[in-house]
C-alpha positions as CSV (number, residue, x, y, z in Angstrom):
1,M,90.0,-77.0,-51.5
2,Q,91.6,-73.8,-52.9
3,T,92.7,-73.5,-56.2
4,R,95.5,-71.4,-56.4
5,E,95.0,-70.2,-59.9
6,T,91.0,-69.6,-59.9
7,A,91.0,-68.5,-56.1
8,I,88.0,-70.9,-56.0
9,T,87.0,-72.4,-52.6
10,T,84.9,-75.5,-52.6
11,R,83.3,-77.3,-49.4
12,T,80.9,-79.7,-48.6
13,V,77.9,-78.3,-46.6
14,S,76.9,-80.7,-44.4
15,D,74.4,-79.1,-41.9
16,E,70.9,-77.3,-42.2
17,A,72.2,-73.9,-40.9
18,S,74.8,-73.8,-43.3
19,F,72.7,-74.7,-46.4
20,A,70.0,-71.8,-45.3
21,A,72.8,-69.6,-45.6
22,L,73.3,-70.0,-49.3
23,G,69.8,-69.2,-50.0
24,D,70.3,-65.7,-51.2
25,Q,72.5,-66.7,-54.0
26,W,71.2,-70.4,-54.9
27,D,68.4,-69.6,-56.8
28,D,70.3,-67.4,-59.2
29,L,72.2,-70.7,-60.1
30,V,68.7,-72.4,-60.6
31,R,67.7,-69.4,-63.2
32,A,71.4,-69.9,-64.9
33,M,70.8,-73.4,-66.2
34,P,69.7,-74.4,-69.4
35,R,66.5,-76.2,-68.2
36,P,65.9,-74.5,-64.8
37,C,65.0,-77.2,-62.1
38,P,62.1,-76.0,-60.1
39,F,62.6,-78.8,-57.8
40,F,66.1,-77.5,-56.9
41,L,65.0,-74.1,-55.8
42,H,66.6,-73.2,-52.4
43,S,63.0,-73.2,-50.7
44,W,62.1,-76.4,-52.1
45,L,64.7,-78.2,-51.4
46,S,65.3,-77.0,-47.6
47,E,61.7,-78.4,-47.1
48,W,62.4,-81.5,-48.6
49,W,65.0,-81.9,-46.4
50,R,62.8,-80.8,-43.2
51,H,60.1,-83.6,-44.4
52,F,62.5,-86.3,-46.0
53,G,65.8,-85.9,-44.4
54,S,65.8,-88.4,-41.7
55,G,68.2,-91.1,-42.0
56,R,70.2,-89.2,-44.7
57,E,73.6,-86.9,-44.3
58,L,73.4,-83.8,-46.1
59,A,76.2,-83.6,-48.5
60,V,76.1,-80.3,-50.7
61,G,79.3,-79.2,-52.8
62,V,79.8,-75.4,-53.2
63,A,82.2,-73.5,-54.9
64,T,82.8,-69.8,-54.2
65,R,84.8,-67.0,-55.2
66,G,85.1,-64.8,-51.9
67,D,81.5,-64.2,-51.2
68,R,79.9,-65.5,-54.7
69,L,78.5,-68.6,-55.0
70,L,79.8,-70.0,-58.3
71,A,78.5,-73.7,-58.6
72,A,76.6,-76.4,-56.7
73,L,76.0,-79.7,-56.2
74,P,73.1,-80.6,-53.9
75,L,73.6,-84.3,-52.4
76,C,72.9,-86.4,-49.5
77,S,73.4,-89.9,-48.8
78,R,71.7,-92.9,-46.7
79,R,72.2,-95.7,-45.7
80,R,70.6,-99.2,-46.2
81,Y,71.6,-102.6,-45.5
82,G,74.9,-101.6,-45.2
83,V,75.6,-99.6,-48.4
84,T,75.7,-95.8,-48.5
85,I,74.2,-94.5,-51.7
86,T,74.5,-90.8,-53.0
87,E,71.2,-89.4,-54.6
88,F,70.0,-85.9,-55.2
89,V,68.5,-83.8,-52.1
90,G,65.0,-84.3,-53.6
91,G,65.3,-88.0,-54.0
92,Q,63.2,-89.4,-57.1
93,G,61.6,-86.0,-57.8
94,T,64.0,-84.0,-58.5
95,A,63.5,-83.8,-63.0
96,L,66.0,-81.8,-64.6
97,G,68.5,-81.9,-61.2
98,D,72.0,-81.4,-62.1
99,L,75.0,-79.4,-61.2
100,L,74.2,-75.8,-60.6
101,L,77.0,-73.5,-62.3
102,A,77.0,-69.9,-62.1
103,E,76.5,-68.2,-65.9
104,G,79.8,-67.5,-67.4
105,E,81.6,-69.6,-65.0
106,S,84.2,-72.6,-66.5
107,R,84.1,-76.1,-66.7
108,A,86.8,-75.9,-64.1
109,V,84.7,-74.4,-61.5
110,A,82.6,-77.3,-62.2
111,A,84.9,-80.2,-62.0
112,A,85.9,-78.9,-58.9
113,V,82.8,-79.3,-57.4
114,A,81.6,-82.6,-59.2
115,Q,85.0,-84.5,-58.1
116,E,83.7,-84.6,-54.7
117,A,80.4,-86.7,-55.7
118,G,80.1,-89.7,-53.9
119,A,83.5,-89.4,-52.7
120,N,82.0,-91.3,-49.6
121,S,79.5,-93.9,-50.6
122,H,79.3,-97.2,-52.3
123,L,77.8,-95.8,-55.6
124,T,75.5,-92.9,-56.7
125,D,72.2,-93.0,-58.2
126,L,70.8,-89.7,-59.4
127,F,67.6,-89.4,-60.8
128,G,66.2,-87.0,-63.8
129,L,69.3,-85.7,-65.3
130,P,68.6,-83.8,-68.5
131,A,70.7,-84.4,-71.9
132,P,73.3,-82.4,-72.1
133,S,74.2,-82.5,-68.2
134,A,76.9,-80.3,-66.5
135,L,77.6,-82.8,-64.2
136,V,78.2,-85.5,-66.6
137,Q,80.5,-83.0,-68.5
138,A,82.6,-82.1,-65.5
139,L,83.2,-85.5,-64.7
140,E,84.8,-85.8,-67.8
141,G,84.4,-89.4,-68.4
142,S,83.9,-91.0,-65.1
143,E,81.8,-94.1,-64.6
144,L,78.4,-92.6,-64.5
145,H,75.9,-94.5,-66.6
146,L,72.9,-92.9,-68.0
147,V,69.8,-94.9,-68.7
148,E,67.2,-93.0,-70.1
149,R,64.2,-93.4,-68.1
150,V,61.1,-90.6,-68.8
151,E,60.3,-89.3,-72.2
152,A,59.7,-85.8,-70.8
153,P,57.9,-84.2,-73.9
154,V,58.2,-80.2,-74.3
155,L,56.0,-77.9,-76.4
156,D,57.4,-74.6,-77.6
157,L,54.4,-71.7,-76.9
158,R,55.6,-68.8,-78.2
159,G,53.4,-68.3,-80.9
160,G,50.8,-68.1,-78.7
161,W,48.1,-70.6,-77.5
162,E,45.6,-70.2,-80.3
163,S,48.2,-70.5,-83.3
164,V,49.7,-73.5,-81.3
165,Y,46.5,-75.5,-80.4
166,A,45.1,-74.8,-84.0
167,G,48.6,-75.8,-85.4
168,K,49.3,-79.0,-83.3
169,T,45.2,-80.7,-83.7
170,S,43.0,-81.1,-86.1
171,S,39.7,-80.0,-86.6
172,K,38.3,-83.3,-85.5
173,K,40.3,-83.1,-81.9
174,R,39.4,-79.7,-81.7
175,N,35.5,-80.5,-82.0
176,F,36.2,-83.4,-79.7
177,H,37.6,-81.0,-77.1
178,R,34.7,-78.9,-77.4
179,R,32.2,-81.7,-77.0
180,R,34.0,-83.0,-73.9
181,R,33.4,-79.4,-72.3
182,R,29.9,-79.2,-73.7
183,Q,29.2,-82.6,-72.2
184,L,30.3,-81.7,-68.7
185,E,28.6,-78.1,-68.8
186,S,25.3,-80.1,-69.9
187,L,25.6,-81.8,-65.9
188,G,26.0,-78.2,-64.4
189,K,27.5,-74.8,-63.6
190,L,31.3,-75.8,-65.0
191,D,33.9,-73.2,-64.0
192,V,37.6,-73.1,-64.4
193,E,39.5,-71.0,-61.5
194,L,42.9,-70.1,-61.7
195,A,44.6,-69.7,-58.2
196,R,47.6,-67.7,-58.0
197,T,47.7,-66.1,-54.9
198,P,49.0,-67.5,-51.7
199,E,45.2,-67.6,-50.4
200,E,44.0,-68.8,-53.6
201,L,46.5,-71.7,-54.1
202,E,46.3,-73.0,-50.3
203,E,42.6,-73.4,-50.8
204,A,43.2,-74.7,-54.2
205,L,45.5,-77.4,-52.7
206,E,43.4,-78.7,-50.4
207,D,41.1,-79.4,-53.0
208,A,43.9,-81.1,-55.4
209,F,44.6,-83.7,-52.3
210,R,40.9,-84.6,-52.2
211,I,40.7,-85.2,-55.9
212,H,44.1,-86.7,-56.0
213,A,42.7,-89.2,-53.4
214,L,39.6,-90.1,-55.2
215,R,41.7,-90.6,-58.7
216,W,44.1,-92.6,-56.9
217,A,42.1,-95.0,-54.6
218,G,42.8,-98.6,-54.7
219,R,45.7,-98.1,-56.9
220,P,49.3,-97.9,-56.9
221,D,50.6,-93.9,-56.7
222,G,54.1,-93.5,-56.5
223,S,53.9,-89.6,-56.4
224,G,53.6,-89.6,-52.3
225,F,51.4,-86.7,-53.6
226,G,49.0,-87.8,-51.4
227,T,50.4,-89.3,-48.1
228,P,50.2,-88.0,-44.4
229,E,54.0,-86.6,-45.0
230,G,53.7,-85.8,-48.7
231,M,50.6,-83.5,-48.0
232,R,52.8,-81.6,-45.1
233,F,55.3,-81.3,-47.0
234,H,53.8,-79.8,-50.3
235,R,51.2,-77.5,-48.0
236,A,55.0,-76.2,-46.5
237,A,56.7,-76.5,-49.8
238,L,53.8,-74.0,-51.7
239,R,54.3,-71.1,-49.2
240,P,57.4,-69.6,-50.6
241,L,56.5,-70.6,-53.9
242,A,52.6,-68.9,-54.3
243,E,55.0,-65.7,-52.2
244,A,57.4,-65.3,-55.2
245,D,54.5,-66.2,-57.8
246,R,55.7,-69.6,-59.1
247,A,52.7,-71.5,-58.4
248,R,49.4,-72.0,-60.2
249,I,46.7,-74.6,-59.7
250,V,44.0,-74.5,-62.4
251,T,41.0,-76.3,-61.2
252,L,37.7,-77.7,-62.7
253,K,34.9,-77.0,-60.8
254,L,31.2,-78.5,-61.2
255,D,28.6,-76.9,-59.3
256,G,31.2,-75.3,-56.9
257,R,32.5,-78.9,-56.8
258,G,36.4,-79.5,-58.2
259,I,36.3,-82.4,-60.6
260,A,39.8,-82.0,-61.9
261,F,43.0,-80.0,-61.2
262,H,46.4,-79.2,-62.8
263,Y,49.0,-77.6,-60.9
264,Y,52.2,-76.3,-62.4
265,F,55.2,-74.0,-61.8
266,V,55.9,-71.1,-63.7
267,L,59.7,-69.7,-63.6
268,W,61.6,-67.5,-65.9
269,G,58.9,-67.7,-68.8
270,C,58.4,-71.8,-68.8
271,M,55.4,-73.7,-67.6
272,Y,56.4,-77.3,-65.5
273,V,53.4,-79.4,-65.0
274,H,53.5,-81.1,-61.5
275,R,50.8,-82.4,-60.5
276,L,46.6,-83.5,-61.9
277,A,44.0,-85.8,-61.1
278,F,40.8,-85.8,-61.7
279,D,37.6,-87.2,-60.2
280,P,36.7,-90.8,-61.8
281,E,33.3,-90.3,-61.5
282,F,33.6,-88.0,-64.5
283,S,36.0,-89.5,-66.3
284,R,34.1,-90.6,-69.5
285,Y,34.2,-86.7,-70.1
286,S,37.6,-86.3,-70.4
287,P,37.9,-83.7,-67.4
288,G,41.4,-84.2,-66.7
289,L,42.3,-83.3,-70.5
290,V,40.0,-80.3,-70.5
291,T,41.4,-78.8,-67.2
292,T,45.0,-79.3,-69.1
293,L,43.7,-77.3,-71.9
294,A,42.6,-74.7,-70.0
295,A,46.3,-74.5,-67.7
296,L,48.1,-74.2,-71.0
297,E,46.0,-71.7,-72.4
298,A,46.2,-69.7,-68.9
299,A,50.3,-69.9,-69.1
300,S,50.4,-68.8,-72.4
301,E,47.9,-65.8,-71.9
302,E,51.0,-64.9,-68.8
303,G,53.4,-65.4,-71.2
304,V,55.0,-68.8,-70.9
305,S,56.9,-69.7,-74.1
306,R,57.9,-73.1,-72.9
307,V,56.2,-75.8,-71.1
308,E,57.9,-79.0,-69.4
309,F,55.7,-81.8,-69.1
310,L,58.5,-83.3,-67.4
311,G,56.6,-86.9,-67.1
312,G,56.1,-90.1,-69.1
313,A,54.8,-89.6,-73.1
314,E,51.2,-89.8,-71.9
315,R,48.9,-89.9,-74.9
316,Y,47.5,-86.2,-74.2
317,K,51.2,-85.0,-74.2
318,V,52.2,-86.3,-77.5
319,E,49.3,-85.1,-79.2
320,I,50.2,-81.7,-78.3
321,A,54.0,-81.9,-77.6
322,D,56.5,-80.4,-80.1
323,H,59.4,-83.4,-79.3
324,N,60.9,-85.3,-76.7
325,E,63.4,-84.4,-74.6
326,P,64.6,-87.4,-71.9
327,L,65.6,-87.4,-68.8
328,Y,67.9,-90.1,-67.6
329,Q,69.1,-91.6,-64.4
330,G,73.0,-91.4,-63.8
331,I,74.2,-94.5,-61.9
332,G,77.8,-95.1,-61.0
333,L,81.0,-93.4,-59.7
334,A,81.4,-96.7,-57.3
335,H,83.9,-97.4,-55.0
336,G,85.1,-101.1,-54.1
337,V,83.7,-104.5,-55.0
338,V,80.7,-104.2,-53.2
339,G,79.9,-100.6,-55.0
340,H,80.7,-102.1,-58.7
341,T,78.6,-104.9,-58.3
342,L,75.5,-103.0,-56.7
343,V,76.3,-100.9,-59.8
344,K,76.0,-103.6,-62.3
345,A,72.8,-105.2,-60.6
346,R,71.1,-102.2,-60.7
347,L,71.5,-101.1,-64.2
348,G,70.6,-104.6,-65.2
349,F,67.6,-104.3,-62.9
350,I,66.7,-101.1,-65.0
351,R,67.6,-102.0,-68.1
352,S,65.4,-105.3,-67.8
353,R,62.2,-103.2,-66.1
354,H,62.5,-101.0,-69.6
355,Q,62.3,-103.9,-71.8
356,L,59.2,-105.1,-69.9
357,G,57.7,-101.8,-70.2
358,R,58.2,-101.4,-73.8
359,A,56.9,-105.3,-74.1
360,S,53.7,-103.8,-72.4
361,R,53.5,-101.1,-74.4
362,L,53.5,-103.0,-77.5
363,R,51.0,-105.5,-76.2
364,R,48.7,-102.6,-75.8
365,F,48.7,-101.4,-79.0
366,Y,48.5,-104.8,-80.7
367,Y,45.3,-105.3,-78.4
368,D,44.0,-101.8,-78.5
369,G,45.6,-99.5,-81.5
370,L,45.8,-102.2,-84.1
371,A,41.9,-103.6,-82.4
372,P,40.4,-101.7,-85.8
373,V,42.8,-103.1,-88.2
374,R,42.4,-106.8,-87.0
375,R,38.4,-106.5,-87.3
376,F,38.7,-105.1,-90.9
377,V,41.3,-107.6,-91.9
378,G,39.2,-110.5,-90.2
379,R,35.9,-108.9,-91.5
380,F,37.9,-109.2,-95.0
381,A,39.1,-112.5,-94.7
382,H,35.7,-114.0,-94.0
383,S,33.9,-111.9,-96.9
384,N,36.5,-113.6,-99.3
385,R,35.8,-117.5,-98.1
386,G,32.2,-116.5,-98.3
């Protein structure tokens, strides 16, 4: 489609070769995002498609003016049990995914791409949308229902690590961190290694796979990081990131053996936490926390001013983050009776799980967080009865 007033041409890219041809300009759109998404980098999406695209159809909406790429929306569709679902290229792993729009371009350009979203499917299911969302704004009231899914803590590092760390933690907490490190040092030679070059990163990634397998052995892990296909994908996706100096892996080693890692990306002054794990043999010494603090310090030293933790509100994140900037799941743009029925069912299922999750957290708070209070009240009541 071409609009006369703005000379904008929109089209849907449906083959891998045509998507590859967009690579020269694609990452400029990612950089223009209010919260740039590392999982929307062209190399990352390309590798994801090569490894996980089977059974899906590519449907990347783009808007151009002449040879210039103005906007893009990387979508694909899959058919399951007779139902066609539109989702982000990258699936459930696209935290911060959104419509891409070149700096200075109008909402009309975004709308020209967004209006084609989900046009040929029963429903659209987009995980990881930020708020505000360029896509939601471009749809202008269309039925894309947003459900908060991930707390996504963020940290402002502009004051430098030492200042931020001192301001976010008490002296008691800092003493606890130092004690954990001393305890690890008492077990052997403790080293913190930062992998940044392609060669260093390739070696560190293999160690990360090993540590991840130890951490999740016999436990459910929905990340796919340690599956055979997940490992093949991450090896391939790491290469272009390493060559562009965008990937880092901090490994905590004890007598030369990796016992924890923190894998993150650095893009345009921001740190994005990707994967971390530790060897459960050393869990009593908090090696994951020690490694995360080392990673934050390393990121600050290279000039990072903001940290996107991206995942949920785990304790270690909440203790040091400034606030949460939640991520959402967008469900809707339904077509036909089947589509509308599925949207209602999907929304109901997600909200029920969310309520169960809150109930579970409250139970943990009651049994764990309030345990000292209950013991105190019990002793007080007992003494009064005596």
